C-alpha angles and dihedrals in degrees: 000000000000131000113269111196123218087222137352108293123236091242094049087223098119107024115117092349100106133095110228128205092272096045092240098130094060098035092241120145091231142351123243107261091213100057102014090234096304093109096226137079138187113230127214102250137157116271092249094052112113091230096050110134094005125128106242127193113264119237089249091065093067090060095054126102117236090252093050091048092052092050092048093049092049091051090049093047093058089216094136109167091002091081084093091067108089139147088259093067097033117113098237095207094046128229102289119105091211110106092218092051090049092053091050091050091052088054090051092050092050091050092045092052091050089048091051091053096046114007111215134151125351133305121200118190117186133169146097127329115273095027096117101259095133092046091055092047094047091046089056091051093047092050091050090051091047088057091048097254120134113243123176113213115186137161108237098234089049091051091053091048089055093048090052091048091050090067088069110102089223093055113123089219116050121225094244092052093046097048090046091053092051095044093050103034109139088235121012122194116188113192125199101010107188098037091091124095107278096233123146090243093053092048091049094050092049091048092051092052097044096039091054092050091045092053092044091044092229117171109264137172122196129184124192141168090211124105109244093250089057094059118097107270095236091054094041093056090057098038092053101036102133091211090064111014139059112207125206131183116205130190129205127226115289110288123237090253103072101134111109095260119188105260106223090168090063091068113104095235091051093049088056092058100094135140089252090058096050117097143171098206100135103119097204098061114126115242094254091047092051091047091052091052093047091046092051090051093051093045091051091046092051091048092050091053092052115009109209132156117332136325121198117193114186135171144113121322112279097018095122103270095129091045092056093044091051090046089057090051093046092049091052092046090052087059090057095260125131111229117183113227121189136167098225094236090053091047092057091048087052092052090051088051090053089057089065107095091218095055097088117244118050120258092247093052094048094044093049091051090053092048091054100040110140089234125011123187118194114193123200098008109192097037093097125105124272096242112136093231089055093048093049096048092047092049092048090053095047095041092053092051089046093054093044093043090229116173108263135167123203131188117198133175121235089247093054092048090058103036119005107048118090118244093241091055092044090052090060095043089051094055103112091198090066110020132053110207116213116186121196113203096175115113125255112313098230106024114042095023091063131206119340120242118240092253113055124200109230126209114242114243116248122267123236094265092048091050091054091048094049094046092046096056 
């Protein structure tokens, strides 16, 4: 039985591709009662039988035309628009300019082609965004389908959405049927592991699927932006078991930011500033203060999941603004992205350093790379000096990102909002078509809020509908 989505997925990989219990999605008069339209079955056989645990073609497959079989396999695969990604249009040396990275990518492509011809074992591909991981994974699925072998390709967050929807009594595909299909797919390809919400439920479902396939030694491909040490230990042990899996790291082409920027996020205190470590446990907060803190958390969380336009977080000193800004940066970095985080005073010192001819890159090169950073986070805007050179450089940076609509996060104190920010900068921050303003009225995070209790109450992350609402403000 195919995957029936609750709504079109963001990847487009699953939407409208499934065969439901009545056969309406595919236009067929009826669905085979033996395989539910999947085209394969698992037969009840003795443990010592050579076909025990294998996915075997259903009787209905022999009656299909080649065209019908291809259409059915593509529906089952959930590839959608990704049918265009094949080995024929894959850059075999990858996108990195580093010779060693190119050689590693060639090895991955050779292994992936062999896997596509005769799926066996596991293949884990991890590395930065834009390196070609999804193309390799989709090419494997497309080659399997071309040979007539069922291969289920699914983006991990979409899979979890479908499993949640299957709990609904009105769901056309029951949870048990859906989880069984995923666990026992002849070839399973999970794309973007690590981009899902890191809830206990999500981790448990993924473990159930992958642990079953690990024990049954079913062919599996997984791609992820996460570094290996960021993957849940139970999953990592199976994904990297040398007896089963081949592991490849891939790197994208050099990013625009290649100047040796000071890495504030590498500091231990900054690494600790995550969404998981943010809390609102102070019992004496007034209702409006607590709401402002919860709202800031949810707004920051939604922005981190899909950085778009600008986010301005302002409030009293010590209320948690920097924590939320750093949490956004750390979440993006965990996905393999390279956010640029600067305290504004340090940024201006850095720009002065670039003006020194002996500092390495020219001022213009360094400044342009900052202006075009995929995500720039400016902490404590307004605390810089009042020198005209400083004001002009800061305005040039902000104005460029305003005109280009580049994702940017600002934190500002209440005092700076009222007195220290220039009118031309305020005019851009106050544009509701570009910037979402998030005030925090709660008191200072460490002083007035007092000591934290041992058990902290966390704020639930926003759902999909809430994310859309927050980002569309």
